[in-house]
C-alpha positions in Angstrom: -9.4 112.4 27.0 -11.6 110.0 28.2 -13.4 112.5 29.8 -14.3 114.3 26.5 -15.1 111.0 24.5 -17.6 110.5 27.4 -19.1 113.6 27.2 -19.2 113.2 23.2 -20.9 109.8 23.4 -23.4 111.4 26.1 -24.0 114.2 23.5 -25.0 111.8 20.5 -28.4 111.3 21.2 -28.9 115.1 21.3 -26.9 115.4 17.9 -29.1 112.8 16.1 -32.3 114.3 17.1 -31.0 117.5 15.9 -30.2 116.2 13.0 -33.3 114.8 12.1 -35.2 118.1 13.3 -32.9 119.9 10.6 -33.7 117.2 7.9 -37.7 117.9 8.6 -36.9 121.9 8.7 -35.4 121.4 5.2 -38.4 119.3 3.8 -41.1 121.8 5.4 -39.2 125.1 3.8 -39.3 122.6 0.4 -42.9 121.9 0.9 -44.0 125.2 1.4 -43.7 126.1 -2.4 -45.5 123.2 -3.7 -48.5 123.6 -1.3 -51.4 126.2 -1.8 -52.0 129.1 0.6 -54.7 127.5 2.2 -53.2 124.4 2.7 -49.7 125.4 3.6 -51.6 127.8 6.3 -53.3 124.8 7.8 -50.1 122.6 8.0 -48.6 125.3 9.9 -51.3 125.6 12.4 -51.4 121.8 12.5 -47.7 121.2 13.0 -46.2 124.5 14.7 -49.5 125.7 16.5 -48.7 129.2 14.7 -51.9 130.3 12.2 -50.7 132.1 9.0 -52.5 135.1 7.5 -54.9 135.8 10.5 -55.2 138.9 12.8 -53.0 138.9 15.7 -54.7 137.9 18.9 -52.4 137.9 22.0 -54.3 135.1 23.8 -55.2 133.1 20.9 -51.5 133.3 19.9 -50.3 132.3 23.4 -52.9 129.4 23.7 -52.0 128.1 20.1 -48.3 128.1 20.9 -48.9 126.4 24.3 -51.2 123.9 23.2 -48.8 123.1 20.1 -45.8 122.6 22.9 -47.7 120.9 25.5 -49.0 118.1 23.1 -45.9 117.3 21.9 -44.2 117.4 25.8 -47.4 115.0 26.7 -46.9 112.6 23.7 -43.3 112.5 24.4 -43.6 112.0 28.2 -46.1 108.7 27.4 -43.6 107.5 24.7 -41.1 107.5 27.7 -42.7 104.8 29.1 -43.0 102.4 26.1 -40.1 100.2 25.2 -40.6 100.5 21.5 -41.3 103.9 21.2 -37.9 104.9 20.2 -38.7 105.3 16.4 -41.9 107.5 17.5 -39.7 109.6 19.6 -37.2 110.0 16.8 -40.2 110.9 14.5 -41.6 114.2 16.2 -38.5 116.2 16.0 -38.8 115.4 12.0 -42.5 116.6 12.4 -41.6 119.6 14.4 -38.8 120.6 11.8 -41.4 120.2 9.0 -43.7 122.9 11.3 -40.7 125.1 11.8 -39.7 124.9 8.1 -43.1 126.0 6.9 -43.1 129.1 9.1 -39.5 129.9 8.2 -41.0 129.9 4.6 -44.1 131.5 5.2 -42.2 134.3 7.0 -40.2 134.6 4.3 -42.5 135.3 2.2 -44.2 137.9 4.1 -41.0 139.6 5.5 -37.6 139.8 4.5 -35.2 137.2 5.9 -32.9 139.7 6.3 -34.8 142.1 8.8 -35.3 142.8 12.2 -38.9 142.0 12.3 -38.4 138.8 10.7 -36.3 137.8 13.2 -38.2 139.4 15.9 -41.3 137.6 15.1 -39.9 134.2 13.9 -36.7 133.2 15.9 -37.6 133.6 19.6 -40.7 131.2 19.5 -38.9 128.8 17.2 -35.3 128.8 19.4 -37.5 127.9 22.2 -39.6 125.4 20.9 -36.7 123.6 19.3 -34.9 123.6 22.3 -37.8 122.0 24.4 -38.5 119.7 21.9 -34.7 118.2 21.7 -34.5 118.4 25.6 -37.5 116.3 26.0 -36.9 113.8 23.0 -33.6 112.9 24.7 -35.2 112.3 28.2 -38.0 110.4 26.7 -35.6 108.4 24.5 -33.2 107.6 27.7 -36.4 106.2 29.7 -37.6 104.5 26.7 -34.2 102.4 26.0 -34.0 102.0 29.9 -37.4 100.3 29.7 -36.2 98.4 26.6 -33.7 97.0 28.4 -35.6 95.9 31.7 -38.2 94.2 29.5 -36.2 92.6 26.7 -32.3 92.8 28.3 -31.0 89.7 30.2 -32.2 89.3 34.0 -30.1 89.9 36.7 -28.1 92.4 34.8 -25.3 94.6 36.3 -27.8 97.6 37.0 -28.5 99.0 40.4 -31.5 97.5 41.8 -32.8 100.9 42.7 -32.2 102.4 39.5 -35.8 101.2 38.2 -37.8 102.6 41.2 -36.2 106.2 41.0 -36.1 106.9 37.5 -39.5 107.3 36.8 -40.0 109.6 39.5 -37.1 111.7 38.5 -38.0 111.4 34.9 -41.7 112.9 36.1 -40.2 115.6 38.0 -38.1 116.8 35.3 -41.1 117.0 32.9 -43.0 119.3 35.4 -39.9 121.6 35.2 -40.2 121.5 31.5 -43.9 121.9 31.8 -43.4 125.0 33.5 -40.6 126.1 30.9 -43.3 125.6 28.3 -45.7 127.8 29.7 -42.9 130.4 30.4 -41.7 130.1 27.0 -45.3 130.1 25.2 -45.9 133.4 26.8 -42.4 135.0 25.9 -43.3 133.7 22.4 -46.4 135.3 22.3 -45.2 138.7 24.0 -42.6 138.8 20.8 -45.3 138.8 18.5 -47.1 141.5 20.4 -44.0 143.4 20.1 -43.8 142.9 16.5 -47.5 143.8 15.8 -46.9 146.8 18.1 -43.8 148.2 16.0 -44.8 146.8 12.3 -48.0 149.0 12.8 -46.7 151.9 14.5 
């Protein structure tokens, strides 16, 4: 029982960040109907890296998706070293959720959400970017809280003396692995878009 309680406690930050993301997705979906087509397309590009209503270009799609994910990773990486960046870290899943909701609503207008085409084009990239964002946000939140306790907590606490020395190195190595995942996932998302374009135009 104690192990289960500990596992649940460790998963709370991820559940919290996931809830914020879902709130952003619901807001983005509702916002889509209130915007003009041009405004919705601009927001979709800024928040998700996915241009709306443009001809498909593989390298352009790959670059846009990778850049969107990379900028999010870079910002979260830097936030982890700041003692008071927890609100910003929590806000980023909401912003990403807005983009998710806008893209979902826009795709549902163009395609039936019950069709295989909808899930082929929308789901792989959306699922990947969401998982990547939540993993990065949780990691950054952990380091930011650690820095906060080190700066504002009581001196001479019970933490291990070597913990602060090794944590940033492990944090950076973790983000480097996530960067490789970002590149691979962005490529996979662009490939699914390419498959969609090939199948839908056949």
